[in-house]
ZAMAR-900578 format. One record per residue: residue number from 0; residue in one letter; x, y, z of N, C-alpha, C, O in turn. Coordinates in steps of 0.05 Angstrom, whole numbers, plus 32768, in hexadecimal, padded with zeros to 4 digits. Layout:
BEGIN
nuro resi NUM resn A n_u X n_v Y n_w Z ca_u X ca_v Y ca_w Z c_u X c_v Y c_w Z o_u X o_v Y o_w Z
...
//
This chain:
BEGIN
nuro resi 0 resn M n_u 8003 n_v 7952 n_w 7ED6 ca_u 7FFF ca_v 7959 ca_w 7EB7 c_u 7FFC c_v 793F c_w 7EB0 o_u 7FE9 o_v 793C o_w 7EA1
nuro resi 1 resn T n_u 800F n_v 7922 n_w 7EB8 ca_u 800E ca_v 7909 ca_w 7EB7 c_u 7FF4 c_v 78FA c_w 7EB7 o_u 7FEC o_v 78E7 o_w 7EAA
nuro resi 2 resn E n_u 7FE9 n_v 790C n_w 7ECD ca_u 7FC1 ca_v 78FD ca_w 7ED6 c_u 7FB0 c_v 790E c_w 7EC6 o_u 7F99 o_v 7905 o_w 7EC6
nuro resi 3 resn D n_u 7FB4 n_v 7923 n_w 7EB9 ca_u 7FA5 ca_v 7924 ca_w 7EA5 c_u 7FA7 c_v 791A c_w 7E97 o_u 7F91 o_v 7911 o_w 7E90
nuro resi 4 resn I n_u 7FBF n_v 7910 n_w 7E86 ca_u 7FBC ca_v 7903 ca_w 7E69 c_u 7FAF c_v 78E0 c_w 7E6C o_u 7FA2 o_v 78D3 o_w 7E5B
nuro resi 5 resn R n_u 7FB7 n_v 78D6 n_w 7E86 ca_u 7FAB ca_v 78BD ca_w 7E8B c_u 7F93 c_v 78C2 c_w 7E8D o_u 7F83 o_v 78B4 o_w 7E80
nuro resi 6 resn A n_u 7F8A n_v 78D3 n_w 7E9B ca_u 7F67 ca_v 78DB ca_w 7EAB c_u 7F5A c_v 78DE c_w 7E87 o_u 7F42 o_v 78E3 o_w 7E86
nuro resi 7 resn S n_u 7F66 n_v 78DC n_w 7E73 ca_u 7F59 ca_v 78E9 ca_w 7E55 c_u 7F60 c_v 78D2 c_w 7E41 o_u 7F54 o_v 78D1 o_w 7E2B
nuro resi 8 resn A n_u 7F6B n_v 78C6 n_w 7E45 ca_u 7F72 ca_v 78B2 ca_w 7E34 c_u 7F58 c_v 789A c_w 7E31 o_u 7F49 o_v 7893 o_w 7E43
nuro resi 9 resn V n_u 7F58 n_v 7893 n_w 7E19 ca_u 7F40 ca_v 7884 ca_w 7E13 c_u 7F4B c_v 7869 c_w 7E01 o_u 7F5A o_v 7866 o_w 7DEF
nuro resi 10 resn A n_u 7F3B n_v 7859 n_w 7E10 ca_u 7F49 ca_v 783D ca_w 7E09 c_u 7F3F c_v 782E c_w 7DED o_u 7F29 o_v 7824 o_w 7DEA
nuro resi 11 resn V n_u 7F50 n_v 7830 n_w 7DDB ca_u 7F47 ca_v 7823 ca_w 7DBE c_u 7F4D c_v 7807 c_w 7DBD o_u 7F63 o_v 77FD o_w 7DC1
nuro resi 12 resn P n_u 7F34 n_v 77F6 n_w 7DB7 ca_u 7F33 ca_v 77E1 ca_w 7DB7 c_u 7F44 c_v 77D4 c_w 7DA3 o_u 7F40 o_v 77DC o_w 7D8C
nuro resi 13 resn A n_u 7F5B n_v 77BF n_w 7DA6 ca_u 7F6B ca_v 77AB ca_w 7D8B c_u 7F5E c_v 77AC c_w 7D7C o_u 7F46 o_v 77AB o_w 7D81
nuro resi 14 resn R n_u 7F66 n_v 77AE n_w 7D62 ca_u 7F5F ca_v 77A5 ca_w 7D45 c_u 7F5F c_v 777D c_w 7D4C o_u 7F72 o_v 7773 o_w 7D59
nuro resi 15 resn P n_u 7F4B n_v 776D n_w 7D44 ca_u 7F4F ca_v 7756 ca_w 7D43 c_u 7F66 c_v 774D c_w 7D2C o_u 7F69 o_v 7758 o_w 7D17
nuro resi 16 resn Y n_u 7F75 n_v 7739 n_w 7D34 ca_u 7F84 ca_v 7732 ca_w 7D1A c_u 7F77 c_v 771B c_w 7D12 o_u 7F6C o_v 7709 o_w 7D1E
nuro resi 17 resn R n_u 7F7E n_v 7721 n_w 7CEF ca_u 7F71 ca_v 7710 ca_w 7CE3 c_u 7F86 c_v 7705 c_w 7CD3 o_u 7F98 o_v 7710 o_w 7CC5
nuro resi 18 resn G n_u 7F80 n_v 76ED n_w 7CD6 ca_u 7F9E ca_v 76D7 ca_w 7CC1 c_u 7F94 c_v 76D5 c_w 7CA2 o_u 7F7D o_v 76DD o_w 7C9C
nuro resi 19 resn E n_u 7FA3 n_v 76CA n_w 7C91 ca_u 7F97 ca_v 76C3 ca_w 7C77 c_u 7F7C c_v 76B5 c_w 7C78 o_u 7F69 o_v 76C0 o_w 7C6C
nuro resi 20 resn A n_u 7F79 n_v 76A3 n_w 7C82 ca_u 7F68 ca_v 768B ca_w 7C7E c_u 7F4F c_v 769F c_w 7C85 o_u 7F3A o_v 769B o_w 7C78
nuro resi 21 resn E n_u 7F50 n_v 76B1 n_w 7C96 ca_u 7F33 ca_v 76C9 ca_w 7C97 c_u 7F36 c_v 76D4 c_w 7C82 o_u 7F23 o_v 76D9 o_w 7C73
nuro resi 22 resn W n_u 7F46 n_v 76D9 n_w 7C7E ca_u 7F43 ca_v 76FC ca_w 7C62 c_u 7F38 c_v 76E5 c_w 7C45 o_u 7F2C o_v 76EB o_w 7C30
nuro resi 23 resn R n_u 7F3F n_v 76CE n_w 7C4D ca_u 7F39 ca_v 76C4 ca_w 7C32 c_u 7F1C c_v 76BA c_w 7C36 o_u 7F10 o_v 76B1 o_w 7C23
nuro resi 24 resn R n_u 7F10 n_v 76BD n_w 7C51 ca_u 7EEF ca_v 76B2 ca_w 7C54 c_u 7EE0 c_v 76C6 c_w 7C58 o_u 7EC8 o_v 76C4 o_w 7C5B
nuro resi 25 resn L n_u 7EEB n_v 76DC n_w 7C58 ca_u 7EE4 ca_v 7702 ca_w 7C49 c_u 7EE1 c_v 76FF c_w 7C34 o_u 7ECA o_v 7703 o_w 7C2C
nuro resi 26 resn M n_u 7EF1 n_v 76F7 n_w 7C24 ca_u 7EF0 ca_v 7701 ca_w 7C0D c_u 7EE1 c_v 76EC c_w 7BF6 o_u 7ED9 o_v 76F3 o_w 7BE0
nuro resi 27 resn S n_u 7EE0 n_v 76D4 n_w 7C02 ca_u 7ECC ca_v 76C4 ca_w 7BF8 c_u 7EAD c_v 76CC c_w 7C00 o_u 7E9C o_v 76C2 o_w 7BF1
nuro resi 28 resn D n_u 7EA4 n_v 76DB n_w 7C15 ca_u 7E8D ca_v 76E9 ca_w 7C21 c_u 7E80 c_v 7701 c_w 7C07 o_u 7E6C o_v 7709 o_w 7BFC
nuro resi 29 resn F n_u 7EA3 n_v 7705 n_w 7C09 ca_u 7E9C ca_v 771A ca_w 7BFD c_u 7E8F c_v 771A c_w 7BD5 o_u 7E81 o_v 7728 o_w 7BC7
nuro resi 30 resn E n_u 7E9C n_v 7706 n_w 7BD3 ca_u 7E92 ca_v 76FF ca_w 7BB3 c_u 7E6F c_v 76FC c_w 7BB7 o_u 7E63 o_v 7701 o_w 7BA2
nuro resi 31 resn G n_u 7E5F n_v 76F5 n_w 7BCB ca_u 7E46 ca_v 76FD ca_w 7BC5 c_u 7E2D c_v 7712 c_w 7BD2 o_u 7E14 o_v 7714 o_w 7BD3
nuro resi 32 resn W n_u 7E4E n_v 7723 n_w 7BDC ca_u 7E40 ca_v 773E ca_w 7BE4 c_u 7E34 c_v 7753 c_w 7BC4 o_u 7E3E o_v 7759 o_w 7BAE
nuro resi 33 resn E n_u 7E20 n_v 7758 n_w 7BCE ca_u 7E13 ca_v 7773 ca_w 7BBA c_u 7E10 c_v 777F c_w 7BB7 o_u 7E01 o_v 7788 o_w 7BA5
nuro resi 34 resn G n_u 7E25 n_v 778D n_w 7BD0 ca_u 7E2E ca_v 77AD ca_w 7BD5 c_u 7E4D c_v 77B0 c_w 7BC9 o_u 7E5B o_v 779F o_w 7BBD
nuro resi 35 resn T n_u 7E53 n_v 77C7 n_w 7BCF ca_u 7E6D ca_v 77D8 ca_w 7BD4 c_u 7E8A c_v 77C5 c_w 7BE3 o_u 7E85 o_v 77BA o_w 7BF8
nuro resi 36 resn Q n_u 7E9F n_v 77C3 n_w 7BD9 ca_u 7EB7 ca_v 77BC ca_w 7BF4 c_u 7EB7 c_v 77CC c_w 7C0E o_u 7EBE o_v 77C4 o_w 7C23
nuro resi 37 resn A n_u 7EA9 n_v 77EC n_w 7C07 ca_u 7EAB ca_v 77F8 ca_w 7C1F c_u 7E90 c_v 77F1 c_w 7C35 o_u 7E90 o_v 77F4 o_w 7C4D
nuro resi 38 resn S n_u 7E78 n_v 77E5 n_w 7C24 ca_u 7E61 ca_v 77DE ca_w 7C34 c_u 7E63 c_v 77C6 c_w 7C3F o_u 7E53 o_v 77BE o_w 7C50
nuro resi 39 resn F n_u 7E7B n_v 77B6 n_w 7C34 ca_u 7E77 ca_v 779E ca_w 7C37 c_u 7E93 c_v 7799 c_w 7C58 o_u 7E96 o_v 7788 o_w 7C6A
nuro resi 40 resn C n_u 7EA3 n_v 77B3 n_w 7C50 ca_u 7EBB ca_v 77AA ca_w 7C6E c_u 7EAD c_v 77C1 c_w 7C83 o_u 7EB5 o_v 77C1 o_w 7C9B
nuro resi 41 resn E n_u 7E93 n_v 77D8 n_w 7C79 ca_u 7E8D ca_v 77DB ca_w 7C96 c_u 7E76 c_v 77CB c_w 7CA4 o_u 7E72 o_v 77D0 o_w 7CBC
nuro resi 42 resn A n_u 7E67 n_v 77B8 n_w 7C97 ca_u 7E59 ca_v 77A9 ca_w 7CA1 c_u 7E63 c_v 778C c_w 7CA9 o_u 7E52 o_v 777C o_w 7CB1
nuro resi 43 resn R n_u 7E87 n_v 7783 n_w 7CA7 ca_u 7E8C ca_v 7777 ca_w 7CAE c_u 7EAA c_v 7788 c_w 7CC6 o_u 7EBD o_v 777D o_w 7CD0
nuro resi 44 resn G n_u 7EA5 n_v 7796 n_w 7CC6 ca_u 7EB5 ca_v 77A6 ca_w 7CDE c_u 7ED0 c_v 779C c_w 7CDA o_u 7EDB o_v 7792 o_w 7CED
nuro resi 45 resn V n_u 7EDF n_v 779E n_w 7CBC ca_u 7EF7 ca_v 779A ca_w 7CA8 c_u 7EF7 c_v 77BB c_w 7CA0 o_u 7EE4 o_v 77C9 o_w 7C99
nuro resi 46 resn S n_u 7F16 n_v 77C3 n_w 7CA2 ca_u 7F27 ca_v 77DE ca_w 7C95 c_u 7F1D c_v 77D2 c_w 7C74 o_u 7F19 o_v 77BC o_w 7C6B
nuro resi 47 resn L n_u 7F19 n_v 77F3 n_w 7C67 ca_u 7F1A ca_v 77E6 ca_w 7C48 c_u 7F36 c_v 77E1 c_w 7C3F o_u 7F3C o_v 77D0 o_w 7C2E
nuro resi 48 resn K n_u 7F47 n_v 77F1 n_w 7C4B ca_u 7F60 ca_v 77EF ca_w 7C48 c_u 7F6A c_v 77D7 c_w 7C3F o_u 7F71 o_v 77D0 o_w 7C29
nuro resi 49 resn S n_u 7F69 n_v 77CE n_w 7C54 ca_u 7F70 ca_v 77AC ca_w 7C5F c_u 7F6B c_v 7799 c_w 7C4C o_u 7F77 o_v 7788 o_w 7C40
nuro resi 50 resn F n_u 7F52 n_v 77A2 n_w 7C4E ca_u 7F45 ca_v 7795 ca_w 7C39 c_u 7F4A c_v 7790 c_w 7C18 o_u 7F47 o_v 777C o_w 7C0A
nuro resi 51 resn Q n_u 7F51 n_v 77A9 n_w 7C12 ca_u 7F61 ca_v 77A8 ca_w 7BF4 c_u 7F77 c_v 779E c_w 7BFD o_u 7F80 o_v 778D o_w 7BED
nuro resi 52 resn N n_u 7F83 n_v 77A0 n_w 7C0D ca_u 7FA1 ca_v 7799 ca_w 7C05 c_u 7F9F c_v 777B c_w 7C08 o_u 7FAA o_v 776E o_w 7BF7
nuro resi 53 resn W n_u 7F92 n_v 7770 n_w 7C1A ca_u 7F91 ca_v 7754 ca_w 7C1A c_u 7F84 c_v 7745 c_w 7C04 o_u 7F8A o_v 772E o_w 7BFE
nuro resi 54 resn R n_u 7F70 n_v 7754 n_w 7BF8 ca_u 7F69 ca_v 774C ca_w 7BD8 c_u 7F7F c_v 774F c_w 7BC9 o_u 7F77 o_v 774A o_w 7BB2
nuro resi 55 resn R n_u 7F99 n_v 7755 n_w 7BC7 ca_u 7FA9 ca_v 775F ca_w 7BB1 c_u 7FBC c_v 7749 c_w 7BB7 o_u 7FC7 o_v 773B o_w 7BA6
nuro resi 56 resn R n_u 7FBE n_v 7749 n_w 7BD6 ca_u 7FD4 ca_v 7732 ca_w 7BE3 c_u 7FC8 c_v 7717 c_w 7BD4 o_u 7FD6 o_v 770E o_w 7BC1
nuro resi 57 resn L n_u 7FAF n_v 770A n_w 7BDB ca_u 7FA9 ca_v 76FE ca_w 7BD0 c_u 7FA4 c_v 76EC c_w 7BB2 o_u 7F9C o_v 76D5 o_w 7BAC
nuro resi 58 resn G n_u 7FAD n_v 7701 n_w 7BA5 ca_u 7FA8 ca_v 7709 ca_w 7B82 c_u 7F89 c_v 7708 c_w 7B7D o_u 7F80 o_v 76FF o_w 7B68
nuro resi 59 resn L n_u 7F79 n_v 7711 n_w 7B90 ca_u 7F5D ca_v 7713 ca_w 7B7E c_u 7F5C c_v 7735 c_w 7B74 o_u 7F68 o_v 7749 o_w 7B7C
nuro resi 60 resn T n_u 7F49 n_v 7731 n_w 7B5F ca_u 7F46 ca_v 774F ca_w 7B4D c_u 7F31 c_v 7755 c_w 7B5E o_u 7F2A o_v 7749 o_w 7B72
nuro resi 61 resn P n_u 7F25 n_v 776F n_w 7B4F ca_u 7F05 ca_v 7778 ca_w 7B56 c_u 7EF3 c_v 776E c_w 7B44 o_u 7EF7 o_v 776C o_w 7B2C
nuro resi 62 resn R n_u 7ED4 n_v 7766 n_w 7B56 ca_u 7EC6 ca_v 775C ca_w 7B46 c_u 7EC2 c_v 776A c_w 7B2D o_u 7EBC o_v 775C o_w 7B1A
nuro resi 63 resn S n_u 7EC4 n_v 777B n_w 7B2B ca_u 7EBA ca_v 7793 ca_w 7B1D c_u 7EC8 c_v 7792 c_w 7B02 o_u 7EBB o_v 7797 o_w 7AEE
nuro resi 64 resn R n_u 7EE6 n_v 778A n_w 7B01 ca_u 7EF2 ca_v 7780 ca_w 7AEB c_u 7EE7 c_v 7770 c_w 7AD5 o_u 7EDB o_v 775B o_w 7ADC
nuro resi 65 resn V n_u 7EE9 n_v 7775 n_w 7ABD ca_u 7EE1 ca_v 7757 ca_w 7AAF c_u 7EFA c_v 775C c_w 7AA1 o_u 7F05 o_v 7772 o_w 7A9F
nuro resi 66 resn G n_u 7F01 n_v 7743 n_w 7A97 ca_u 7F17 ca_v 7732 ca_w 7A7E c_u 7F29 c_v 7728 c_w 7A93 o_u 7F23 o_v 771A o_w 7AA7
nuro resi 67 resn R n_u 7F48 n_v 7735 n_w 7A8B ca_u 7F59 ca_v 771E ca_w 7A99 c_u 7F5F c_v 7732 c_w 7AB5 o_u 7F5B o_v 774A o_w 7AB9
nuro resi 68 resn S n_u 7F68 n_v 771F n_w 7AC4 ca_u 7F7A ca_v 772A ca_w 7AE1 c_u 7F8D c_v 7738 c_w 7AD9 o_u 7F95 o_v 7747 o_w 7AEB
nuro resi 69 resn D n_u 7F9B n_v 773A n_w 7AC3 ca_u 7FB1 ca_v 7754 ca_w 7ABD c_u 7FA1 c_v 7770 c_w 7ABE o_u 7FB1 o_v 7781 o_w 7AB7
nuro resi 70 resn G n_u 7F8C n_v 7779 n_w 7AC4 ca_u 7F7E ca_v 7793 ca_w 7AB3 c_u 7F7A c_v 7796 c_w 7A9D o_u 7F6B o_v 77A8 o_w 7A96
nuro resi 71 resn F n_u 7F87 n_v 7785 n_w 7A89 ca_u 7F79 ca_v 777F ca_w 7A6C c_u 7F60 c_v 777D c_w 7A69 o_u 7F56 o_v 7771 o_w 7A7C
nuro resi 72 resn V n_u 7F4E n_v 7785 n_w 7A55 ca_u 7F3C ca_v 7778 ca_w 7A51 c_u 7F3C c_v 776F c_w 7A2A o_u 7F43 o_v 7780 o_w 7A19
nuro resi 73 resn E n_u 7F36 n_v 7758 n_w 7A26 ca_u 7F3C ca_v 7742 ca_w 7A0D c_u 7F20 c_v 7754 c_w 79FD o_u 7F0C o_v 7759 o_w 7A09
nuro resi 74 resn V n_u 7F24 n_v 775A n_w 79E3 ca_u 7F13 ca_v 7766 ca_w 79D5 c_u 7F1C c_v 7759 c_w 79B5 o_u 7F30 o_v 7756 o_w 79A7
nuro resi 75 resn A n_u 7EF6 n_v 7752 n_w 79B2 ca_u 7EF8 ca_v 7739 ca_w 7993 c_u 7EF3 c_v 774C c_w 7981 o_u 7EE4 o_v 775E o_w 7987
nuro resi 76 resn V n_u 7EFB n_v 774C n_w 796F ca_u 7EEB ca_v 7759 ca_w 7953 c_u 7EDF c_v 774E c_w 7942 o_u 7EEA o_v 7740 o_w 7931
nuro resi 77 resn S n_u 7EC4 n_v 7754 n_w 7942 ca_u 7EB3 ca_v 7740 ca_w 7930 c_u 7EA2 c_v 7748 c_w 7913 o_u 7E8D o_v 7740 o_w 7908
nuro resi 78 resn S n_u 7EB9 n_v 775F n_w 790C ca_u 7EB1 ca_v 776E ca_w 78EC c_u 7EC8 c_v 7767 c_w 78E6 o_u 7EDC o_v 775A o_w 78EF
nuro resi 79 resn G n_u 7EBE n_v 7776 n_w 78D0 ca_u 7ECE ca_v 7774 ca_w 78B4 c_u 7EEB c_v 7778 c_w 78B5 o_u 7EF6 o_v 7775 o_w 78CA
nuro resi 80 resn P n_u 7EF8 n_v 777F n_w 78A3 ca_u 7F1C ca_v 7783 ca_w 789C c_u 7F16 c_v 77AA c_w 78A8 o_u 7F27 o_v 77B8 o_w 78B4
nuro resi 81 resn D n_u 7F01 n_v 77B1 n_w 78A1 ca_u 7F0B ca_v 77D7 ca_w 78AE c_u 7EEF c_v 77D2 c_w 78C4 o_u 7EDB o_v 77C5 o_w 78C1
nuro resi 82 resn W n_u 7EF7 n_v 77E1 n_w 78D8 ca_u 7EF2 ca_v 77E6 ca_w 78F1 c_u 7EFC c_v 77F9 c_w 7904 o_u 7F14 o_v 77FC o_w 7909
nuro resi 83 resn D n_u 7EE7 n_v 7809 n_w 7912 ca_u 7EE8 ca_v 781A ca_w 791E c_u 7EE7 c_v 780F c_w 793B o_u 7EDA o_v 77FA o_w 793E
nuro resi 84 resn V n_u 7EF1 n_v 7819 n_w 794C ca_u 7EED ca_v 781B ca_w 7970 c_u 7EF5 c_v 7830 c_w 7981 o_u 7F0B o_v 783A o_w 797E
nuro resi 85 resn E n_u 7EE7 n_v 7837 n_w 7994 ca_u 7EDD ca_v 784D ca_w 799A c_u 7EDA c_v 7845 c_w 79BF o_u 7EC8 o_v 7837 o_w 79C9
nuro resi 86 resn L n_u 7EEF n_v 7850 n_w 79CC ca_u 7EEE ca_v 784E ca_w 79EF c_u 7EF1 c_v 7867 c_w 79F6 o_u 7F02 o_v 7878 o_w 79EE
nuro resi 87 resn S n_u 7ED9 n_v 7868 n_w 7A0B ca_u 7ED7 ca_v 787E ca_w 7A14 c_u 7EDF c_v 7875 c_w 7A35 o_u 7ED6 o_v 7863 o_w 7A44
nuro resi 88 resn L n_u 7EF2 n_v 7888 n_w 7A38 ca_u 7F03 ca_v 7880 ca_w 7A4D c_u 7EFB c_v 788D c_w 7A67 o_u 7F01 o_v 7882 o_w 7A7D
nuro resi 89 resn G n_u 7EEC n_v 78A6 n_w 7A66 ca_u 7EE1 ca_v 78B2 ca_w 7A80 c_u 7EEA c_v 78CE c_w 7A7D o_u 7EFB o_v 78D3 o_w 7A6C
nuro resi 90 resn D n_u 7EE2 n_v 78DD n_w 7A89 ca_u 7EE8 ca_v 7901 ca_w 7A8A c_u 7EF4 c_v 790F c_w 7A69 o_u 7F07 o_v 791D o_w 7A63
nuro resi 91 resn G n_u 7EDE n_v 7903 n_w 7A5B ca_u 7EDB ca_v 790D ca_w 7A41 c_u 7EF8 c_v 78FD c_w 7A36 o_u 7F03 o_v 7911 o_w 7A2B
nuro resi 92 resn V n_u 7F07 n_v 78EA n_w 7A33 ca_u 7F1C ca_v 78E4 ca_w 7A28 c_u 7F13 c_v 78CE c_w 7A1C o_u 7F06 o_v 78BC o_w 7A27
nuro resi 93 resn V n_u 7F1B n_v 78CF n_w 79FE ca_u 7F14 ca_v 78B8 ca_w 79EB c_u 7F29 c_v 78A7 c_w 79DF o_u 7F41 o_v 78AF o_w 79DE
nuro resi 94 resn L n_u 7F23 n_v 7891 n_w 79D7 ca_u 7F3F ca_v 7887 ca_w 79C9 c_u 7F2D c_v 7872 c_w 79B4 o_u 7F1D o_v 7860 o_w 79B6
nuro resi 95 resn R n_u 7F3E n_v 7882 n_w 799D ca_u 7F2A ca_v 7878 ca_w 7986 c_u 7F3E c_v 7866 c_w 7972 o_u 7F54 o_v 7870 o_w 796E
nuro resi 96 resn V n_u 7F39 n_v 7852 n_w 7969 ca_u 7F50 ca_v 7843 ca_w 7956 c_u 7F3A c_v 7843 c_w 793A o_u 7F22 o_v 7847 o_w 7939
nuro resi 97 resn R n_u 7F4D n_v 783C n_w 7928 ca_u 7F3E ca_v 7830 ca_w 7911 c_u 7F50 c_v 7825 c_w 78FD o_u 7F65 o_v 782F o_w 78F6
nuro resi 98 resn R n_u 7F45 n_v 780D n_w 78F5 ca_u 7F5A ca_v 77FE ca_w 78E4 c_u 7F49 c_v 77FC c_w 78C3 o_u 7F34 o_v 77F0 o_w 78C0
nuro resi 99 resn S n_u 7F51 n_v 7803 n_w 78B6 ca_u 7F51 ca_v 7806 ca_w 789A c_u 7F63 c_v 77F8 c_w 7879 o_u 7F5D o_v 7800 o_w 7863
//
């Protein structure tokens, strides 16, 4: 029975070790990439999960995030003392703020 197991075993290549310097280079390359993280990782043979973990580890934010790195977005009010703000948060959720 052990012969059957050995005969059916498939060799899995070891994943290459990537140090911090290589991850930093990959992150730099990604900044010029036109596609998504998933398409970049597929093209480079990199695990998407590892890519995302290293982005967090290196303190990098997603390219699509606008505003401050802590996830907040600054909003400047340029109208008079009375204003209304409406934010569509998706899935039918709308946040309305009124100052009067």
